SETOR-142489 format. One record per residue (C-alpha): x, y negated, z; residue number from 1. Coordinates in Angstrom, 3 decimals. Layout:
! SETOR-142489
X;Y;Z;NUM
...
END
This chain:
! SETOR-142489
20.233;38.631;4.574;1
21.781;35.164;4.669;2
23.830;33.836;1.721;3
27.171;34.060;3.525;4
26.536;37.665;4.563;5
25.390;38.506;1.039;6
28.597;37.042;-0.448;7
30.765;38.996;2.015;8
28.969;42.254;1.185;9
29.343;41.619;-2.544;10
33.055;40.913;-2.128;11
33.538;44.095;-0.027;12
31.846;46.265;-2.652;13
33.982;44.764;-5.406;14
37.169;45.404;-3.410;15
36.165;49.027;-2.738;16
35.629;49.598;-6.449;17
39.045;48.162;-7.295;18
40.854;50.343;-4.676;19
38.872;53.568;-5.342;20
40.895;56.365;-7.129;21
37.971;57.161;-9.398;22
37.697;53.587;-10.564;23
38.650;53.198;-14.257;24
41.813;51.305;-15.100;25
41.405;47.800;-16.360;26
41.074;44.238;-15.207;27
39.216;43.611;-11.982;28
35.511;42.898;-12.422;29
34.562;39.245;-12.695;30
32.405;37.933;-9.915;31
29.988;35.193;-10.960;32
30.888;31.890;-9.380;33
28.253;30.407;-7.136;34
27.114;26.803;-7.529;35
28.729;24.257;-5.245;36
25.538;22.217;-5.092;37
23.457;24.389;-2.831;38
23.124;27.834;-1.357;39
20.792;30.411;-2.872;40
17.356;30.151;-1.343;41
16.618;32.889;1.169;42
13.486;34.939;0.865;43
12.889;34.167;4.519;44
12.211;30.530;3.530;45
8.852;31.646;2.171;46
7.804;32.985;5.561;47
4.865;30.756;6.509;48
4.940;32.054;10.090;49
8.454;30.719;10.711;50
8.676;27.772;13.090;51
11.811;25.893;14.168;52
12.975;26.000;17.764;53
12.216;22.934;19.865;54
14.959;21.645;22.151;55
13.748;19.157;24.789;56
14.821;15.521;24.570;57
13.913;12.281;26.258;58
12.000;9.649;24.299;59
15.153;7.547;24.104;60
17.177;10.479;22.748;61
14.526;11.246;20.147;62
14.402;7.607;19.090;63
18.206;7.465;18.827;64
18.354;10.617;16.672;65
15.559;9.396;14.428;66
17.117;5.972;13.871;67
20.574;7.406;13.151;68
19.167;9.953;10.698;69
17.260;7.263;8.795;70
20.606;5.598;8.060;71
21.683;8.670;6.059;72
20.495;8.768;2.427;73
19.713;12.464;2.744;74
16.893;11.832;5.246;75
15.289;8.730;3.706;76
12.866;10.714;1.560;77
11.998;13.207;4.294;78
8.399;12.853;5.477;79
7.795;11.597;9.048;80
6.395;15.007;10.036;81
9.473;16.862;8.784;82
11.820;14.311;10.346;83
10.176;14.870;13.731;84
10.609;18.638;13.308;85
14.292;18.145;12.464;86
14.828;15.987;15.548;87
13.123;18.601;17.743;88
15.373;21.329;16.308;89
18.656;19.553;17.086;90
20.873;21.185;19.732;91
22.874;19.217;22.307;92
26.602;19.902;22.481;93
29.089;18.542;25.047;94
32.656;17.871;23.870;95
35.954;17.254;25.658;96
38.792;14.867;24.733;97
40.891;16.261;21.862;98
38.275;18.830;20.849;99
37.855;19.321;17.095;100
34.264;19.045;15.954;101
34.862;19.886;12.294;102
38.054;21.055;10.562;103
39.127;20.105;7.062;104
38.866;23.028;4.630;105
36.484;25.134;6.727;106
32.906;25.919;5.797;107
30.451;23.489;7.322;108
27.269;24.589;9.011;109
26.206;21.606;11.137;110
25.280;17.947;10.856;111
25.964;15.789;13.924;112
24.370;12.718;15.509;113
26.496;10.992;18.150;114
24.856;10.637;21.557;115
27.931;9.307;23.372;116
31.714;9.243;23.148;117
34.512;8.052;20.875;118
35.411;10.090;17.746;119
37.909;9.849;14.900;120
37.675;11.181;11.341;121
40.969;11.801;9.493;122
42.264;13.391;6.303;123
45.392;15.569;6.058;124
47.473;15.773;2.865;125
51.055;16.372;1.780;126
51.733;12.731;2.551;127
50.587;13.141;6.124;128
47.487;12.444;8.190;129
45.408;9.388;7.360;130
42.666;8.020;9.585;131
39.344;7.429;7.828;132
36.899;6.131;10.428;133
36.168;5.854;14.128;134
32.779;6.278;15.816;135
32.058;4.596;19.138;136
28.845;5.916;20.740;137
27.107;5.512;17.399;138
27.009;7.213;14.001;139
26.617;10.505;12.148;140
28.907;12.848;10.248;141
28.835;16.211;8.482;142
25.688;15.653;6.396;143
27.243;17.210;3.261;144
27.201;20.589;4.992;145
23.390;20.550;4.932;146
23.142;20.373;1.149;147
26.395;21.453;-0.482;148
28.291;24.713;-0.186;149
31.738;23.093;-0.090;150
34.482;23.103;2.550;151
34.811;20.178;4.919;152
36.581;17.264;3.247;153
38.042;15.876;6.487;154
38.397;16.615;10.184;155
36.683;14.969;13.157;156
37.908;15.169;16.743;157
36.702;13.716;20.033;158
38.913;11.056;21.639;159
36.872;10.985;24.860;160
34.295;13.126;26.580;161
30.944;12.828;24.883;162
27.797;14.456;23.588;163
26.479;15.330;20.138;164
23.171;16.445;18.672;165
23.748;19.178;16.060;166
21.422;20.303;13.252;167
22.125;23.681;11.634;168
21.978;24.067;7.845;169
19.486;26.930;7.710;170
17.043;25.075;9.972;171
17.364;21.975;7.815;172
16.706;23.918;4.611;173
13.738;25.758;6.033;174
12.057;22.604;7.346;175
12.751;20.435;4.295;176
11.944;23.130;1.722;177
8.769;24.055;3.568;178
7.785;20.390;3.771;179
8.500;19.900;0.064;180
6.276;22.855;-0.810;181
3.509;21.500;1.393;182
3.823;18.050;-0.189;183
3.754;19.522;-3.696;184
0.629;21.571;-2.938;185
-1.176;18.533;-1.506;186
-0.293;16.347;-4.476;187
-1.178;19.017;-7.022;188
-4.645;19.332;-5.482;189
-4.960;15.551;-5.592;190
-3.711;15.157;-9.182;191
-6.245;17.646;-10.534;192
-8.972;15.268;-9.315;193
-7.607;12.212;-11.197;194
-9.341;11.914;-14.616;195
-6.401;10.001;-16.087;196
-4.101;13.007;-15.686;197
-6.364;15.730;-17.045;198
-4.307;16.028;-20.268;199
-1.018;16.641;-18.453;200
0.450;20.122;-18.508;201
1.021;22.012;-15.280;202
4.759;21.413;-15.602;203
4.238;17.658;-16.032;204
1.983;17.591;-12.985;205
4.623;19.404;-10.923;206
7.228;16.819;-11.910;207
4.784;14.047;-11.099;208
4.001;15.526;-7.677;209
7.718;15.766;-6.865;210
8.222;12.106;-7.865;211
5.550;10.657;-5.575;212
6.516;8.721;-2.456;213
3.834;8.416;0.217;214
3.137;4.933;1.595;215
0.637;3.804;4.230;216
-0.921;0.370;4.859;217
-3.055;-1.076;7.651;218
-6.358;-2.946;7.279;219
-5.838;-6.323;5.591;220
-2.220;-5.634;4.667;221
-1.144;-6.665;1.153;222
0.054;-3.810;-1.043;223
1.065;-5.897;-4.074;224
0.829;-9.668;-4.503;225
-0.095;-11.715;-7.546;226
3.068;-12.951;-9.272;227
5.416;-10.301;-7.829;228
7.636;-8.187;-10.056;229
6.219;-4.727;-10.809;230
8.186;-1.848;-9.316;231
5.648;0.955;-9.811;232
2.002;2.014;-9.679;233
-0.177;3.492;-6.936;234
-2.688;6.327;-6.621;235
-5.150;6.213;-3.710;236
-5.117;9.346;-1.550;237
-7.183;7.999;1.353;238
-9.034;4.752;2.095;239
-10.255;1.784;0.064;240
-8.303;-0.938;-1.728;241
-9.596;-4.371;-2.755;242
-8.284;-6.283;-5.784;243
-8.520;-10.069;-6.132;244
-6.803;-12.919;-7.954;245
-6.382;-16.678;-7.612;246
-7.749;-18.672;-10.574;247
-6.493;-21.982;-11.990;248
-8.534;-23.925;-9.422;249
-6.987;-22.073;-6.488;250
-10.167;-20.105;-5.814;251
-9.926;-16.424;-4.874;252
-12.002;-14.157;-7.129;253
-12.835;-10.597;-6.081;254
-12.318;-8.191;-8.970;255
-12.636;-4.575;-7.832;256
-12.974;-2.215;-4.894;257
-11.055;1.022;-5.469;258
-11.551;4.370;-3.741;259
-9.903;7.797;-3.520;260
-8.684;9.001;-6.930;261
-8.404;5.487;-8.383;262
-5.080;3.931;-9.321;263
-3.715;0.416;-9.799;264
-0.522;-1.439;-10.666;265
-0.101;0.029;-14.147;266
-1.005;-3.200;-15.996;267
2.216;-4.989;-15.039;268
4.274;-1.936;-16.006;269
2.653;-1.632;-19.429;270
3.067;-5.315;-20.306;271
6.391;-5.861;-18.502;272
4.813;-8.816;-16.712;273
4.484;-9.909;-13.056;274
1.514;-8.691;-11.051;275
-1.722;-10.223;-12.362;276
-3.668;-9.690;-9.119;277
-3.309;-8.958;-5.424;278
-4.225;-5.568;-3.938;279
-4.894;-5.231;-0.203;280
-6.003;-2.474;2.151;281
-9.697;-2.670;3.073;282
-9.286;0.307;5.441;283
-6.378;2.398;6.647;284
-4.863;3.441;3.317;285
-2.589;6.287;2.232;286
-1.092;5.879;-1.251;287
1.065;7.926;-3.622;288
3.643;5.562;-5.125;289
5.218;6.249;-8.531;290
8.287;4.130;-9.339;291
8.666;2.365;-12.705;292
11.344;4.763;-13.970;293
9.232;7.843;-13.211;294
6.213;6.081;-14.746;295
8.004;5.683;-18.085;296
9.389;9.204;-17.982;297
6.349;11.182;-16.834;298
3.249;9.305;-18.016;299
4.104;8.881;-21.698;300
1.245;11.154;-22.752;301
-1.201;9.032;-20.720;302
-0.097;5.724;-22.206;303
-3.065;5.350;-24.568;304
-5.524;5.918;-21.729;305
-3.662;3.433;-19.540;306
-3.559;0.800;-22.295;307
-7.288;1.204;-22.977;308
-8.081;0.797;-19.291;309
-5.739;-2.208;-19.094;310
-7.611;-3.826;-21.999;311
-10.953;-3.282;-20.241;312
-9.496;-4.696;-17.041;313
-8.306;-7.862;-18.828;314
-11.761;-8.337;-20.372;315
-13.314;-8.062;-16.922;316
-10.874;-10.654;-15.605;317
-11.834;-13.044;-18.429;318
-15.530;-12.548;-17.652;319
-14.868;-13.298;-13.991;320
-12.909;-16.383;-14.984;321
-15.725;-17.734;-17.193;322
-18.258;-16.965;-14.456;323
-16.164;-18.959;-12.009;324
-16.161;-21.969;-14.348;325
-19.934;-21.716;-14.758;326
-20.315;-21.727;-10.981;327
-18.325;-24.944;-10.794;328
-20.631;-26.563;-13.378;329
-23.690;-25.567;-11.324;330
-22.292;-27.402;-8.323;331
-22.788;-30.763;-10.139;332
-26.494;-31.368;-11.018;333
-27.257;-32.901;-14.396;334
-30.071;-35.333;-15.239;335
-33.330;-33.450;-15.308;336
-32.472;-31.186;-12.384;337
-34.904;-30.465;-9.573;338
-34.255;-29.468;-5.973;339
-35.613;-26.005;-5.241;340
-35.123;-23.988;-2.036;341
-31.985;-25.882;-0.991;342
-30.163;-25.318;-4.280;343
-30.012;-26.935;-7.700;344
-31.505;-24.973;-10.589;345
-30.628;-26.664;-13.849;346
-33.589;-26.313;-16.204;347
-32.576;-28.766;-18.918;348
-33.791;-32.311;-19.704;349
-37.548;-31.719;-19.358;350
-39.868;-34.747;-18.800;351
-41.098;-34.980;-15.202;352
-43.963;-37.481;-14.839;353
-45.626;-36.887;-11.502;354
-45.131;-34.961;-8.299;355
-48.108;-33.986;-6.139;356
-47.620;-34.091;-2.359;357
-49.433;-31.833;0.065;358
-51.746;-34.676;1.130;359
-52.826;-35.216;-2.465;360
-50.912;-38.429;-3.155;361
-48.871;-38.812;-6.349;362
-45.406;-40.185;-6.951;363
-44.144;-41.182;-10.410;364
-40.820;-39.406;-11.074;365
-40.248;-40.640;-14.592;366
-37.705;-43.229;-13.536;367
-35.997;-41.167;-10.836;368
-32.224;-41.264;-11.276;369
-29.875;-38.522;-10.003;370
-26.821;-40.194;-8.545;371
-23.538;-38.709;-9.733;372
-20.847;-37.913;-7.128;373
-18.579;-40.724;-8.364;374
-21.285;-43.345;-7.645;375
-21.429;-42.504;-3.957;376
-18.405;-44.605;-3.015;377
-19.779;-47.648;-4.901;378
-23.290;-47.565;-3.419;379
-22.524;-46.375;0.100;380
-23.130;-49.813;1.670;381
-26.359;-50.349;-0.280;382
-27.517;-46.878;0.749;383
-26.897;-47.683;4.406;384
-28.897;-50.936;4.169;385
-31.787;-49.202;2.402;386
-31.738;-46.470;5.018;387
-31.969;-49.014;7.851;388
-34.862;-50.871;6.169;389
-36.657;-47.592;5.431;390
-36.358;-46.358;9.001;391
-37.632;-49.698;10.360;392
-40.580;-49.635;7.958;393
-41.412;-46.063;8.926;394
-41.417;-46.901;12.623;395
-43.828;-49.786;11.993;396
-46.167;-47.817;9.764;397
-46.331;-44.811;12.056;398
-47.537;-46.837;15.051;399
-50.969;-45.555;15.965;400
-53.366;-47.315;18.341;401
-56.153;-45.232;19.765;402
-58.383;-48.250;20.377;403
-58.067;-50.049;17.045;404
-57.397;-46.869;14.961;405
-54.590;-48.025;12.647;406
-53.405;-45.604;9.986;407
-49.894;-45.000;8.658;408
-51.205;-45.341;5.092;409
-53.801;-47.835;3.823;410
-57.127;-45.892;3.667;411
-59.281;-45.910;0.589;412
-62.674;-47.638;0.539;413
-64.389;-44.247;0.640;414
-62.592;-43.351;3.876;415
-63.557;-46.704;5.484;416
-67.215;-46.721;4.400;417
-68.694;-44.623;7.287;418
-66.992;-46.762;9.931;419
-68.044;-50.031;8.233;420
-71.665;-48.874;8.063;421
-71.639;-47.889;11.732;422
-70.131;-51.125;13.082;423
-71.886;-53.596;10.809;424
-75.157;-55.308;11.710;425
-77.827;-54.442;9.183;426
-80.841;-56.817;9.124;427
-84.094;-55.220;9.955;428
END
């Protein structure tokens, strides 16, 4: 039985008792006043098999309904899936000039989205009729009827022929309540898997689940940026999130890669400071966002755990920062460094006397000097001249004649001895 029918039946029974001859004398029984905020929830709302009717619409009509509904505060927190179901359930209604759509003082059952036509909203009082607003092929009205059990506060009539999309209250409640239950169940299952929240009571988890707002991000999209004001924290439902920061030298340092069940953004809330790092989506990401106000109200019992994790996170950032500085020092070789596999390994100021080449020759390295980067500009011309002389000398020394057998390096006496003995004339 629907709420309105239930109220009528209750009123009829009370009237029959008052008019019955056998009824005892006395004041009429008091009927408990119903709340003006919402109707009692029907038992039929728990019927999982219920599905809203679908009324056909063009893509343009669906887009128009969706955009108009997003302008109403009531629909801003409705999930995309539920909003699509609400749009599908809307019924088209044609109106004629002068036709009243809603009447002041009557019970409201429908919310309207304007498809076409000109409409006027007005308020009647003892002082007369006062116009409130006009709608020209655009707008919505009657949304209070979906949530509050109060009479219409004004009247709306059509000034021209037009069309309206109407959403009935019971359909709205069923879809939104069913969606809210589904959302709560999903978040409760998720929250039980987050170690941070294991000490929360079931009631606290329910409040937390109802406070979450789902947000999605594409690959590479920034979720929070370093230096921004903190407006809340995030829990990862699906996907991977990368965390990085820019150090004093303008270099980006990767800090963490977060997965499902991890959370981030709490550090700025705890310290009342701007974001200390940037978080970005490494894959398609679905997040549960908890605003700063709900964070303070609902996660008080988790504050010690959050502060301990924040302290560990800051230590890790300091380690990364010191590692970055050490990397910069490695980029400039000090005296006593050797070149190894295309990189400089600093081994300290050890004495280096000789270096053995593959052909067995030796080079004295005791007086080798490592040129610092700031000397390059001063010796660039000298380096060019030495390079030209060296290349010319190399070309001369590497000239080989097959007939006279010149060598690129002066041979030792032991290498020349066999040839000298063969070509020389030895007296008999």
